[in-house]
N, C-alpha and C positions, 0 to 999 in steps of 0.2 A: 218696475214702476217708472212712469214717465215724469221726470222732475224738471221743472223750469226754475232757474235761479235768475232773479232780477238784480242786476248790479255786478259790475266787474272790478270792484276794488279788492283790497286784500282779504276782506271777509267773504265776499261772493266767490272768489277764486279758490280760497281754502275749502269752502263748503263743496264746490264743484269737484275738487280733487277727492275729498273724503267720501262723497256720495258715489262717485265713479268707481273708486276702489272697492266699494261695497257692492258693485255690480248693477247699479241703477242706470237707466238711460237718462243722461243729463244734458240739458241745453242751457247755456248761460247767455243772457242778453246784456250787453253793455251799450248804453246810449251813445257813447263817444268812443274813447279808447280806454283800455284797461288802466285803472288807477287814476282816472282823470278827475275824480271828485275830491275826496279828502285825502286819499292815500298818498298822492304824489308829494304833498307838502308836509308830510309827517317827519318828525325828527328821527324816527327809527330806533328809539331806545327800548330795550327790554331789560327790566330789573326785577330780581326776586325780592320779595318781602314776605314775612310770615303772616300774611293777611288772607282772608278767605278768597279774595278774587285774584291774588297774585302769587299764591303758593303753587298748588298743583297746575294751574294754568301756565305759569312761567316754566315750571319744570318740564311740562309737556311741550312747550315751545322749543326748549333746548333739545328735546328728543327729535322734534319734527324737522328742524332746520337741516340737519345733515341728511335726513331721509328724503326730504323733498328735493334737495340739491342732487342727490344720487339718482332719483327717479327722473328728474327733468334734465340733468346736465347743465343746469343754470346755477351759477354761484350767486349768493345773496349778499356778499360783502360782509358776512357775519364776522365780527371781531369782538372777542371777549376782553373787556378792559377792567372790570370791577367798577364799583361806584362808591364814592365817599358821601356819607351822610353827615352834614354839618349841623351841629346842635348849638343854637344860641340862647335857648331858653331851657329852664329846668324841665318843662313838660316834654320838649323834644328830646332832651338828654335821657329822660326816663324811658321814652319810647325806644330810643336807640339801645338802651341797656336791655330792654325786653327783647328786641330783635337779636341782640348779641347772645342772649341766653338761649334763645331757640336755635340759633345757628350753631352754637357750641354743642348743644344736646344732640343735634342732628349731624354733626361732623362736617359742617359747611365751613370752608376756609374763610375766616374773617378775623379782623383784629382792630384794636384801637390804635390810632396814630399819635405819636408825639409830634410836636409842632415842626421839628426839623424834617422828619420824614414826609409830613404832609406837604411842606414846601418843595421837597425834591420830586414828589409825585405830580404836583401841580405847581409849576413855577409862577403862575399868576396869583396864587392864593396867599393872603396874609392871614394866618390862622389865629392871630392874637384875639379877635373878638369871640372866638368859639369856646364854648364850655367843653366840648368834646367832638372828636371826628372819628367816625367809625367807617372802616373800609370792608365791604363785602365783595367777595370774588364773583358772585353769581349775577353778573350784569354785563351788558355789551350793547352793541348797536349793529345795524345792517342798513342796506339800501332798500327802502320800501318798494320802489319800482321793480327792483330785482327779485324781491320776495314774491311780489304779485306775479311777475313773469314766471317764476319757478312753479308756483301753484298752478298757473294756467297751463303751462307746458306739460306738467305731470298729469293734470286732469285730462288733457287731450290724449296723452299716451295711454291713459286708463279708459279711453273711449268717449269722453265728454265732447260735446260741441261747444265751442266758445265763439260767439258771434259779436263782433264789434260793429259800431255804427248802426245799431238797430235799437231804437228806443221802445220800451214798453209804455204804452199810452195809458192803459188801465187794466186792472184785473177783472176777470169775468167769473160770475158765480150763478148758480141755479139753486134757488132756495138756500139750503144751509151747506152747500158744497161749492168749492172752487172748481171751475171747469177748465181754466186756462188763462191766457193773457192775450190782449190785443196789442200787437206791435206795429211799427211802421212798415213791416213786411207782411202784415196780415195776422189773422188769428192763429194761435198755437195752443192746441189742447194739452192738458196736463192733469195727471193724478195728484200732483203735489206742486205747489208754488212756494219757493223760499224767497221772501222779500228782504233783500240785503242792499237796498238802494241808498242807505245813509240819509243824506240831506233830503232826498225825494221820497223816502219811505212813507212818511206821514200822508203826503198827497195821494200816493198810489193806494195806500190802505183805505183812504176815505172813499175810493171808487167802489169798494164793497162794504161801505158803511162800518168800517173799523176805525176807531180813534186810537192812535198810538201816542203814548205819553213821552214824547221827545220834542226837543226844540233846539235849533242851532244857535251858536254864538261865535263871535270872532275870537280867535286865539292866535297869539303871535310869538315869534322868536326872532332873533337877529343873528347875523354872522358878522363878527367884528374883526377888523384888521388889528393885529398886534405885532410888535416889533420882532419878537422871536417866534420862529416857527414851532408850533407845539407838536410834541410827539404823538403819533397815532395811538399809542398804547396808554396814553394818559387816562387815568380813571375819570369817568363822568362824575358829576357831583349834583347834589340836591341840598338846598337850604330851606327846609319847610317854613322856618320862621320868617323868611324873606319872600316866600312863594316863588322861588326861582330855581332854575336848574341849568346845567350846561355841560359842555364837553368840547373836545377837539373836533374840528371839521376842516379837512384838507389843510392842516397846519394853522388854521385860524380858530377863533373863539366863538363857539355857538353859545348864546346866552338867551334863555327864554323865561317867561313868567306865566303864571296862572293868576290873572288879575281879579281883584274884587270888583263887584258890580260890573261884570263883563257885559259887553254890548251884544244884545241878541240880534238875530237876523230874521227878517220876514221872508220866508222861502218863496212866497208868491210874487214878491217884487224883484226876484233875481232875473237876469236875462235868460231867455229861453235856452241859449247855447252857453251855459255856464260850465266850462270845462277848463282845467289847468288855469284857473282864474284866481287872482288874489284881490283883497281889498286894500285901500290906501293905508299907509303906515299910521299907527296910532301913537304919535310921539308924546302926546300929553298923558297917555296911559302908561307908556313905557318909562318915562323919565323918573317918576318917584321910586320905582322898583330898582332902577339902575343906580340911583343915588344912594339908596339904602344898602344895596349889595356891594357898592364900592368900598364899604368898610372891610369886606372880605376880599374883593378883587379891585384894587386901586386902579388897574388898567381901564376900568369902566369910565374913569374921569377923562381919559385922553384918547381912547381907541376910536377910530372911525368906523361908522356902520357901513359895511359893504353891501349887505342885503337885509331888508326888513320883510320877513315872511308873515303875512297876516291872512289867514285863510279860515274857512268855516269848519267847525267841529260840531257834532251833534251830541247833545247831552240829555240825560234823564234827571228827574228830580232827586233821585237818591244816588246818582253816580254809578249805577250798575247798568250793564247793557240789557237790551231786550232780546231774549233768545227763547223761542218756544212756540208752541201751538196757540192759536187763539180759540177760546171757548166759543161754541155756537156756530163755528164755520169750519167744516172739515177740509183738509187739504191745504191749509195755509199755515206756514211757519214763518215767524219773524226772526230776523237776525240783524238788528239795527241799533243805532245810538250807542256807540262804543266809547263815549266820554273821553276822547283824545287818547285812547289806549288800544286802538284797532290793531296795530302791529303786535302788541303784547298778547292780545286775546284772540288773534286770528286762528291760531292752531286749535285752541280750546273751542272756539265757535264751530269750526268744521267738525271736530270730533263729537261735540254735544249734539249738533243737528243730526249727524249720522246715527247717533245712538237713539235719538228721539224717533227718527224714521224707522229704525230697525226694531223699536220697542224693547231695547235692552237697557239695563242699568248703566249709568255713566259714572266715571271717576270724578265728575264735576257736579257742584251743587245746583242742579237745574232749577230747584224751587226759588233760588235767589233771583233768577233772571226772567221769571214768567212775565210776558208782555202785558197781561191783564191785571197786574198787581196793584195798580192805582185806581182801579174801578172807574167810577164816573168822572174822576178828576182828570182823566186822560183827555176829556173833551173841553176842559176849562183852559182856554188860551191864556188868560191872565195868570193863572196859577203856573202854567208851564213856562211862560216868559220870566216870571219872577223867580221861580225855582231854578231855572237854568242859569240866570244871571248870578245867583248865589252859589250854586254847586261848583262852578268852575274853580273858585278859590277854596271853598269849604271842603270839597272832596280832596283837593291837593294837600290840605293841611295834614291829612292822614299819612304822614311820612313820604310825601312826594309822589310824583307820577312815574 
């Protein structure tokens, strides 16, 4: 089968590798360079939680990382650190207790921390305001650009073509079937087109009269200078009650938030060559979360901000990605809107798309991700903007990202 993949981020390259391993003739088009959209500014965290979208998907990611490293010869920077979940409310504490029960039943290494051990593991933390701190071993981080490169190299070695600097201008269809794509290099025929263009997927889907229920918003995190160099192995953390997360980053302190009333983006107003690009810092949005979190991390009162990363992320109204075929148009599969979890879900996305193409059952709950699940509301721009603004923090409250 002739497969064209639109988009060379971590999702598109994973799909290219999975499909090429299945023996398909795969060509991936990236408008700029691999990872130049959302992937490059991701924080790169992968954390297991006993939730439908983070259980099997994350366990499969942990299987996939060493496999793709071996097939590509490209290291991803994967480092398993564990993650601390900081509960400041009874609701979050109860959710942590549920997570702990599942981990215990499944033999996953995890434990509750006393305050002194919590301080030793994270020297920046003042655990006094916490009702409980739970440490789960199944968490770590990697370099998003390196993971993307590993997928791409492995895909090439499996026979895929990966073409950078070639933009897909629109999709092509005849009646109820996709026939290929029009690129800056000309028309390319295809039996299957996988749309994994992230921020640009909605515009490209509209070229074949398909409305995708996604919309982008600004998401930000910071890299802070701290007096003491933090150890690489320091567990990452999440404080759902404060809508914040963080970890070590080259000895410094990465601190990010998923803010309420997130600022949405108008894709059509972005510059034509929007690649490796950030938005201006949102100090007025950042400050209230830093002030609140300073009760846990007093260093936030004094640390200097070395880098403010504010980039686009694409969300759906329910916080789940769009993965699957579109009804009424054969030969089109969507893999878009990964709700700031593209690194986490990239392996799952590749596997699920390859299962769909092969017509085989999948280990992942495909029905949760159907792109047409919002019906006519996918065309309601007011709904999409408002839902996106709310889902950024609302989705994160479910025990963190």
